[in-house]
LUMLO-449378 format. One line per 5 residues: number of its first residue (from 1); their letters; for each residue x negated, y negated, z negated of N, C-alpha, C, O. Coordinates in steps of 0.2 Angstrom, whole numbers. Example, Ala and Ser with C-alpha at 12.3 -4.5 7.8 and 13.67 -1.06 7.14 Angstrom:
<rs>
1) as) -66/28/-39/-62/22/-39/-66/16/-39/-71/17/-42 ~ -64/11/-35/-68/5/-36/-64/0/-39/-67/-6/-40
</rs>
This chain:
<rs>
1) ykkie) 99/100/258/98/108/258/93/110/263/89/115/261 ~ 92/107/268/87/109/273/80/108/271/76/112/272 ~ 79/102/267/73/101/264/71/106/259/65/108/259 ~ 76/108/255/74/113/250/73/120/253/68/123/251 ~ 77/121/258/76/127/262/69/128/265/65/133/264
6) kglvd) 67/122/268/60/122/271/55/123/266/50/126/267 ~ 56/120/260/51/120/255/50/127/252/45/130/251 ~ 56/131/252/56/138/249/52/142/255/49/147/253 ~ 54/141/261/51/145/266/43/144/266/39/149/267 ~ 41/138/265/34/137/265/31/140/259/25/142/259
11) lnavs) 34/141/254/32/145/248/33/153/248/31/156/244 ~ 35/155/255/36/162/256/41/165/252/40/171/249 ~ 46/161/251/52/164/247/55/169/251/55/170/257 ~ 58/174/247/61/180/250/69/179/249/72/176/245 ~ 72/183/254/80/183/254/82/187/248/79/193/247
16) ekfln) 87/185/245/90/188/240/98/187/239/100/182/241 ~ 101/192/237/109/192/236/110/189/229/107/191/224 ~ 114/184/229/116/181/222/124/182/222/127/185/226 ~ 127/180/216/134/181/215/138/178/220/144/180/222 ~ 136/172/222/140/168/227/138/168/234/139/164/238
21) geglc) 133/173/235/131/174/242/123/175/243/120/176/237 ~ 121/175/249/114/176/250/110/170/250/112/165/253 ~ 104/170/248/100/164/248/92/166/247/90/172/247 ~ 88/161/247/81/162/246/79/161/239/82/157/235 ~ 74/165/237/72/166/230/64/165/230/61/169/233
26) hkhvd) 62/161/226/54/160/225/53/162/217/55/158/213 ~ 49/167/216/48/168/209/40/171/208/38/174/213 ~ 37/170/202/31/173/201/30/178/195/25/180/194 ~ 36/179/192/36/184/186/42/188/187/47/186/191 ~ 43/193/183/49/198/184/55/194/180/55/195/174
31) wcydp) 59/192/184/65/188/181/71/193/179/76/191/177 ~ 70/200/181/75/204/181/76/207/174/81/210/172 ~ 71/207/170/71/209/163/76/205/159/76/199/158 ~ 80/209/155/85/206/151/84/208/144/85/213/141 ~ 81/203/140/79/205/133/85/205/128/84/208/123
36) sseyl) 90/203/131/96/203/126/98/210/124/101/210/119 ~ 97/215/128/98/221/127/95/224/120/98/228/117 ~ 89/221/118/86/223/112/90/220/106/89/223/101 ~ 94/215/107/97/212/101/104/214/100/108/211/96 ~ 107/218/104/114/220/104/115/223/97/120/222/94
41) vqeki) 111/228/95/112/231/88/106/230/84/100/231/86 ~ 107/227/78/102/225/74/103/228/67/108/228/65 ~ 97/230/64/98/233/57/98/227/52/94/223/53 ~ 103/228/48/103/223/42/97/223/37/96/229/35 ~ 94/218/36/89/218/31/90/214/25/92/208/26
46) evnlp) 90/216/19/91/213/13/85/209/11/79/212/11 ~ 85/202/10/79/198/9/81/195/2/86/191/1 ~ 77/196/-3/77/193/-9/73/186/-9/67/186/-10 ~ 77/181/-8/74/174/-8/72/172/-15/76/173/-19 ~ 67/168/-16/66/164/-22/72/160/-24/75/157/-19
51) tifte) 73/159/-30/79/155/-32/78/147/-29/83/144/-29 ~ 72/145/-28/71/138/-25/75/137/-19/77/132/-17 ~ 77/143/-15/80/143/-9/88/143/-10/92/142/-5 ~ 90/145/-16/97/146/-17/100/141/-22/106/140/-22 ~ 96/137/-25/98/132/-30/99/125/-26/96/124/-22
56) nvksp) 104/121/-29/105/115/-26/99/110/-28/96/111/-34 ~ 97/106/-24/92/101/-25/94/96/-31/99/93/-31 ~ 89/96/-36/90/91/-42/89/84/-40/84/83/-36 ~ 92/80/-43/91/73/-42/84/71/-45/82/74/-50 ~ 80/67/-41/73/65/-43/74/62/-50/78/58/-51
61) lklek) 68/63/-54/68/60/-60/67/52/-60/63/50/-56 ~ 70/48/-63/69/41/-63/64/39/-68/64/41/-74 ~ 60/35/-66/54/32/-70/57/27/-75/57/21/-73 ~ 60/29/-81/63/24/-85/58/19/-88/60/13/-89 ~ 53/22/-90/48/18/-94/41/19/-91/39/24/-89
66) finps) 37/13/-90/30/13/-88/27/7/-90/30/2/-93 ~ 20/7/-89/16/2/-91/14/-2/-85/11/0/-81 ~ 16/-9/-85/14/-13/-79/8/-17/-82/9/-21/-86 ~ 2/-16/-79/-4/-20/-81/-3/-28/-81/-5/-31/-86 ~ 1/-30/-77/2/-38/-76/7/-40/-82/7/-46/-83
71) tlpgs) 10/-36/-85/15/-38/-91/12/-36/-98/16/-36/-102 ~ 6/-34/-98/4/-32/-105/3/-38/-109/3/-44/-107 ~ 4/-37/-116/4/-43/-120/-2/-47/-120/-7/-45/-118 ~ -1/-53/-122/-7/-58/-122/-6/-63/-117/-2/-63/-112 ~ -9/-69/-119/-8/-75/-114/-11/-74/-108/-16/-70/-107
76) ktiqt) -8/-77/-102/-11/-77/-96/-14/-83/-94/-17/-84/-88 ~ -14/-88/-98/-16/-95/-96/-20/-98/-102/-19/-96/-108 ~ -24/-103/-101/-28/-106/-106/-24/-112/-109/-23/-113/-115 ~ -20/-116/-105/-15/-121/-107/-18/-126/-111/-16/-128/-116 ~ -24/-129/-109/-27/-135/-112/-26/-141/-108/-27/-147/-111
81) idnel) -24/-141/-102/-23/-146/-98/-16/-146/-94/-13/-140/-94 ~ -13/-151/-92/-6/-151/-89/-7/-148/-82/-11/-151/-78 ~ -3/-144/-81/-2/-141/-74/2/-145/-69/7/-148/-71 ~ -1/-146/-63/3/-149/-58/10/-146/-56/15/-150/-55 ~ 10/-140/-57/16/-136/-56/19/-133/-62/15/-131/-66
86) hgdda) 25/-133/-63/28/-130/-69/33/-124/-67/37/-125/-62 ~ 35/-120/-72/40/-115/-71/40/-111/-65/35/-108/-63 ~ 46/-112/-62/47/-108/-55/43/-110/-50/40/-106/-46 ~ 41/-117/-50/37/-119/-44/30/-116/-45/27/-114/-40 ~ 27/-115/-51/21/-112/-52/21/-105/-50/16/-102/-47
91) kifgt) 26/-101/-52/27/-94/-50/27/-93/-42/24/-89/-40 ~ 31/-97/-39/32/-97/-32/25/-99/-28/24/-96/-23 ~ 22/-103/-31/15/-105/-28/11/-99/-28/7/-98/-23 ~ 10/-96/-34/6/-90/-35/8/-85/-30/4/-81/-27 ~ 14/-84/-30/17/-78/-25/15/-80/-18/13/-75/-14
96) ivhll) 15/-86/-16/14/-88/-9/6/-87/-8/4/-84/-2 ~ 2/-89/-12/-5/-88/-11/-7/-81/-11/-11/-79/-7 ~ -4/-77/-15/-5/-69/-15/-3/-66/-8/-7/-62/-5 ~ 3/-69/-6/5/-66/0/1/-68/6/0/-64/11 ~ -2/-74/6/-6/-76/12/-13/-73/11/-16/-71/17
101) leklp) -15/-72/5/-22/-68/5/-21/-61/7/-26/-58/9 ~ -15/-58/7/-14/-52/10/-13/-52/17/-16/-47/21 ~ -9/-56/20/-7/-56/27/-12/-59/32/-13/-57/37 ~ -14/-65/30/-18/-69/34/-25/-66/37/-26/-67/43 ~ -28/-62/33/-34/-59/36/-33/-54/42/-38/-53/45
106) kinpn) -27/-52/42/-26/-48/48/-24/-51/54/-23/-48/60 ~ -23/-58/54/-21/-62/59/-26/-67/62/-31/-69/58 ~ -26/-68/68/-31/-72/72/-30/-79/68/-25/-82/68 ~ -36/-82/66/-36/-88/62/-33/-94/66/-30/-98/63 ~ -33/-93/73/-30/-99/77/-23/-99/76/-19/-104/78
111) nwqtt) -20/-93/74/-12/-93/73/-10/-93/66/-4/-92/65 ~ -14/-95/61/-12/-95/54/-7/-100/53/-1/-98/50 ~ -8/-106/56/-3/-111/54/4/-110/57/9/-111/54 ~ 4/-107/63/10/-106/66/14/-100/64/20/-99/64 ~ 10/-95/61/13/-89/58/15/-90/51/20/-86/49
116) lpnil) 13/-95/48/15/-96/41/22/-96/39/24/-93/35 ~ 26/-100/43/33/-100/42/37/-93/43/41/-91/39 ~ 34/-89/48/37/-82/49/35/-78/43/39/-74/41 ~ 29/-79/40/27/-75/34/32/-76/28/34/-72/25 ~ 33/-83/27/38/-85/21/45/-82/23/48/-80/18
121) kwadi) 47/-83/29/54/-80/31/54/-73/30/59/-71/27 ~ 49/-69/32/49/-62/31/50/-60/23/53/-55/21 ~ 46/-64/19/46/-63/12/52/-66/8/53/-66/2 ~ 57/-69/12/63/-73/10/61/-78/4/64/-78/-1 ~ 56/-82/6/54/-87/2/55/-94/5/54/-96/11
126) nvsde) 59/-98/1/61/-105/3/58/-110/-1/60/-110/-7 ~ 54/-114/1/50/-118/-4/49/-125/0/49/-125/6 ~ 47/-130/-4/46/-136/-1/39/-136/3/35/-132/2 ~ 39/-141/8/33/-141/12/27/-143/8/21/-140/9 ~ 28/-147/2/22/-148/-2/19/-142/-5/13/-141/-5
131) iqnka) 23/-138/-8/20/-132/-11/18/-127/-6/12/-124/-7 ~ 21/-127/0/19/-122/5/12/-124/8/8/-120/9 ~ 11/-131/9/5/-133/11/-1/-132/6/-7/-130/8 ~ 0/-133/0/-5/-132/-5/-7/-125/-6/-13/-124/-6 ~ -2/-121/-5/-3/-113/-6/-8/-111/0/-12/-107/0
136) ykqak) -6/-114/6/-9/-112/12/-16/-114/12/-21/-111/14 ~ -18/-121/10/-24/-123/10/-29/-119/5/-35/-118/6 ~ -26/-117/-1/-29/-114/-6/-31/-107/-3/-37/-104/-4 ~ -26/-103/0/-28/-97/3/-33/-97/8/-37/-93/9 ~ -32/-102/13/-37/-103/18/-44/-104/16/-49/-101/18
141) kiinn) -45/-108/10/-51/-109/7/-54/-103/5/-61/-102/5 ~ -50/-99/2/-53/-92/-1/-55/-88/5/-61/-85/4 ~ -51/-87/10/-53/-82/15/-59/-84/19/-63/-80/21 ~ -59/-91/20/-65/-93/24/-72/-94/20/-77/-96/23 ~ -71/-93/14/-77/-93/10/-82/-87/12/-80/-82/11
146) psfef) -88/-89/14/-93/-84/16/-95/-79/11/-96/-73/12 ~ -94/-81/4/-96/-77/-1/-91/-71/-2/-92/-66/-5 ~ -85/-72/0/-79/-67/-1/-78/-63/6/-73/-60/6 ~ -83/-63/10/-82/-60/17/-81/-52/15/-77/-49/19 ~ -85/-50/10/-84/-42/9/-77/-40/6/-75/-35/7
151) ifape) -74/-45/3/-67/-44/0/-62/-43/6/-57/-40/5 ~ -63/-47/11/-58/-47/16/-60/-43/23/-57/-44/28 ~ -65/-39/22/-67/-35/28/-62/-30/30/-57/-28/26 ~ -61/-29/36/-56/-24/39/-55/-18/35/-49/-15/35 ~ -60/-15/33/-60/-8/29/-57/-9/22/-56/-4/19
156) tlaev) -57/-15/19/-54/-15/13/-47/-14/12/-43/-15/17 ~ -44/-13/6/-37/-12/5/-34/-17/2/-37/-20/-3 ~ -28/-19/4/-24/-25/1/-18/-22/-2/-14/-18/0 ~ -16/-25/-8/-10/-23/-12/-9/-16/-12/-5/-12/-10 ~ -14/-13/-16/-14/-6/-17/-10/-4/-23/-11/-5/-29
161) qfsti) -5/0/-21/0/3/-27/-3/9/-30/-6/13/-26 ~ -2/10/-36/-5/16/-39/-1/18/-46/3/14/-48 ~ -1/24/-48/2/26/-54/-2/32/-57/-4/37/-54 ~ -4/30/-63/-8/35/-67/-6/36/-74/-2/31/-76 ~ -9/41/-77/-8/41/-85/-14/42/-88/-18/46/-86
166) vepig) -16/37/-92/-23/36/-95/-21/37/-103/-19/32/-106 ~ -23/42/-106/-22/44/-113/-24/38/-118/-20/37/-122 ~ -30/36/-117/-32/31/-122/-28/25/-122/-27/21/-127 ~ -24/23/-116/-19/18/-116/-13/20/-119/-9/16/-122 ~ -10/25/-117/-4/28/-119/-1/34/-115/-5/35/-110
171) klpiv) 4/36/-116/7/42/-113/11/40/-107/14/45/-103 ~ 13/34/-107/17/32/-101/13/31/-95/7/29/-95 ~ 16/32/-89/12/30/-83/11/23/-82/14/18/-84 ~ 5/21/-80/3/15/-78/4/14/-71/2/17/-66 ~ 9/9/-69/11/8/-62/10/1/-61/12/-4/-64
176) gvidr) 6/0/-56/4/-7/-54/1/-8/-47/2/-3/-43 ~ -1/-14/-45/-3/-16/-38/-10/-20/-39/-10/-25/-42 ~ -15/-17/-36/-21/-20/-36/-22/-25/-30/-20/-23/-24 ~ -23/-31/-31/-23/-36/-25/-28/-34/-20/-26/-34/-14 ~ -34/-32/-21/-39/-30/-16/-43/-25/-19/-46/-25/-24
181) lvlse) -44/-20/-15/-49/-14/-17/-54/-13/-12/-53/-11/-6 ~ -60/-14/-14/-66/-13/-9/-69/-6/-11/-72/-5/-17 ~ -69/-1/-7/-72/5/-8/-78/7/-4/-79/5/2 ~ -83/10/-7/-89/12/-4/-90/19/-6/-86/22/-10 ~ -96/22/-4/-97/29/-6/-97/30/-13/-95/35/-16
186) dlaci) -100/26/-17/-101/27/-24/-98/21/-28/-99/21/-34 ~ -94/17/-25/-91/11/-29/-84/9/-27/-82/10/-21 ~ -80/8/-32/-74/5/-31/-73/-2/-35/-74/-2/-41 ~ -73/-7/-31/-73/-14/-33/-66/-17/-33/-62/-17/-28 ~ -63/-18/-39/-56/-21/-40/-56/-28/-40/-60/-31/-45
191) idfkt) -53/-31/-36/-52/-39/-36/-45/-41/-37/-40/-38/-34 ~ -45/-46/-42/-38/-48/-43/-38/-56/-42/-43/-59/-44 ~ -33/-59/-39/-32/-66/-38/-28/-69/-43/-23/-67/-45 ~ -31/-75/-46/-27/-78/-51/-27/-86/-48/-32/-89/-47 ~ -21/-88/-49/-20/-95/-46/-19/-100/-52/-17/-106/-51
196) nrevp) -22/-98/-58/-22/-103/-64/-25/-110/-62/-30/-110/-59 ~ -21/-115/-64/-24/-122/-63/-30/-123/-67/-35/-126/-64 ~ -30/-120/-73/-36/-121/-77/-40/-115/-77/-38/-109/-79 ~ -46/-115/-75/-51/-109/-74/-55/-109/-80/-59/-113/-82 ~ -56/-103/-83/-61/-102/-89/-68/-102/-86/-69/-100/-80
201) scvdq) -72/-105/-90/-79/-106/-88/-83/-100/-89/-89/-99/-86 ~ -81/-95/-93/-85/-89/-94/-80/-83/-96/-74/-84/-97 ~ -82/-77/-96/-78/-71/-97/-75/-72/-104/-69/-70/-105 ~ -78/-75/-109/-76/-75/-116/-69/-79/-116/-65/-79/-121 ~ -69/-84/-111/-63/-88/-111/-57/-85/-107/-51/-88/-107
206) vplgi) -58/-80/-104/-52/-77/-100/-47/-75/-105/-48/-71/-110 ~ -41/-77/-104/-35/-75/-108/-34/-67/-109/-36/-64/-104 ~ -32/-65/-115/-32/-58/-117/-27/-54/-112/-29/-49/-110 ~ -22/-57/-110/-17/-54/-106/-20/-52/-99/-19/-47/-96 ~ -25/-56/-96/-28/-55/-90/-34/-50/-91/-34/-45/-87
211) lqqmg) -37/-50/-97/-42/-45/-98/-39/-38/-99/-42/-33/-96 ~ -33/-38/-102/-30/-31/-103/-28/-29/-96/-28/-23/-95 ~ -25/-33/-92/-23/-31/-85/-29/-28/-81/-28/-23/-78 ~ -35/-31/-82/-41/-29/-78/-43/-22/-81/-45/-18/-78 ~ -42/-21/-88/-44/-15/-91/-40/-9/-89/-42/-4/-88
216) ayaas) -33/-11/-88/-28/-6/-86/-30/-4/-79/-30/2/-77 ~ -32/-8/-75/-34/-7/-68/-41/-2/-68/-41/3/-64 ~ -45/-4/-72/-52/0/-72/-50/7/-75/-53/12/-72 ~ -46/8/-80/-45/14/-83/-41/19/-78/-43/24/-77 ~ -37/15/-74/-33/19/-69/-38/21/-63/-37/27/-61
221) mqkvf) -42/17/-61/-46/19/-55/-52/23/-57/-54/27/-53 ~ -54/23/-64/-59/28/-66/-56/35/-65/-59/40/-64 ~ -49/36/-66/-46/42/-66/-45/44/-58/-45/50/-56 ~ -43/39/-54/-42/40/-47/-49/42/-43/-49/46/-39 ~ -54/38/-45/-61/39/-42/-66/41/-47/-70/37/-49
226) pekni) -66/47/-50/-70/49/-56/-78/49/-53/-82/48/-58 ~ -79/49/-47/-86/50/-44/-88/43/-43/-94/43/-41 ~ -85/38/-43/-87/31/-41/-88/27/-48/-85/27/-53 ~ -93/22/-47/-93/17/-52/-88/12/-51/-86/10/-45 ~ -85/9/-56/-80/4/-56/-83/-3/-57/-86/-4/-62
231) elgii) -81/-8/-53/-83/-15/-54/-76/-19/-54/-71/-17/-50 ~ -76/-24/-58/-70/-28/-59/-72/-36/-57/-78/-38/-59 ~ -68/-39/-53/-69/-46/-52/-62/-50/-51/-57/-47/-49 ~ -63/-56/-54/-57/-61/-53/-59/-66/-49/-64/-70/-50 ~ -55/-68/-43/-56/-74/-39/-51/-79/-42/-45/-78/-41
236) wthsa) -54/-84/-45/-49/-90/-47/-48/-94/-41/-53/-98/-39 ~ -43/-94/-38/-41/-98/-32/-42/-105/-32/-44/-108/-27 ~ -40/-108/-38/-41/-115/-38/-48/-118/-38/-49/-123/-34 ~ -53/-114/-40/-60/-116/-40/-64/-112/-35/-69/-114/-34 ~ -60/-107/-32/-63/-103/-27/-70/-100/-29/-75/-100/-26
241) elmki) -69/-97/-35/-75/-94/-38/-74/-87/-40/-68/-85/-42 ~ -79/-82/-39/-78/-75/-41/-81/-74/-48/-87/-75/-49 ~ -77/-72/-53/-80/-70/-59/-80/-63/-60/-75/-59/-60 ~ -86/-60/-62/-86/-53/-63/-85/-51/-70/-87/-55/-75 ~ -81/-46/-71/-78/-44/-78/-82/-38/-80/-81/-33/-76
246) dvnta) -85/-37/-85/-88/-31/-88/-83/-26/-89/-78/-27/-93 ~ -83/-20/-86/-78/-15/-87/-77/-13/-94/-71/-12/-96 ~ -82/-12/-98/-81/-10/-105/-78/-16/-109/-74/-14/-114 ~ -79/-22/-107/-76/-28/-111/-68/-27/-109/-64/-28/-114 ~ -67/-26/-103/-59/-26/-101/-56/-20/-104/-50/-20/-107
251) lssie) -59/-14/-104/-57/-8/-107/-55/-9/-115/-50/-7/-118 ~ -60/-12/-118/-60/-13/-126/-54/-18/-127/-51/-17/-133 ~ -52/-22/-123/-47/-27/-124/-40/-24/-125/-36/-26/-128 ~ -39/-18/-121/-33/-15/-122/-32/-9/-127/-27/-6/-128 ~ -38/-7/-130/-38/-1/-134/-34/-2/-140/-30/3/-142
256) pirmt) -33/-8/-143/-29/-9/-149/-21/-8/-148/-17/-7/-152 ~ -19/-9/-141/-12/-9/-140/-9/-2/-141/-4/-1/-144 ~ -12/3/-138/-10/10/-139/-3/11/-137/1/13/-141 ~ -1/9/-131/6/9/-129/8/16/-128/5/20/-124 ~ 14/18/-131/16/25/-130/24/25/-128/27/30/-127
</rs>
């Protein structure tokens, strides 16, 4: 109390009577004003609120039907040679490669090997060491390829979710995920990763299902970025090569589908 009293005295506090006795008071504004007196009697005001404030919130509409570019009709593989992995093993291999191509570029390369188990655990993936190591080597080879440096630059976008309606394709929303999106002032470059064991030698050999997928991406991004030129590219992870896909070729491949 003595310390507080000394502090108040040093601040030139004045003596004042309080409900429980006399004391020191330090103030720099008028504390005696009681604004509550203004609110004792209030005039009732009728306010007509818009109905949005009085109605119960409706449940959000569920998207029952939509077009997923990756599930459009048509083959996704060439299938002229025997694949080393089959069925679920091939699918999980592709999933791991895609996951690593998304996550590893953000991590210090010195920590890739030790971080790998944590990434798989986070994704709830339990797989043999053989498949895990194959997927890691393939992803590492792609990321470290100098030709692909622009694809994994810090400013690029990974796993880009989108939803659009493109009338030439159909009246249902197109809902999908683009593996990698490289944006500049006048360009939107769409990159898709494919882990197919057998790689087509030219665009003419690209399976129809993949061409349609790329066409759906192109049509959607044309609507999202109408001011930008659209480019398409597929990285075949098995051969570590980038194949450019002509936008018109991809768009024309989905035209006959007319999904509604």
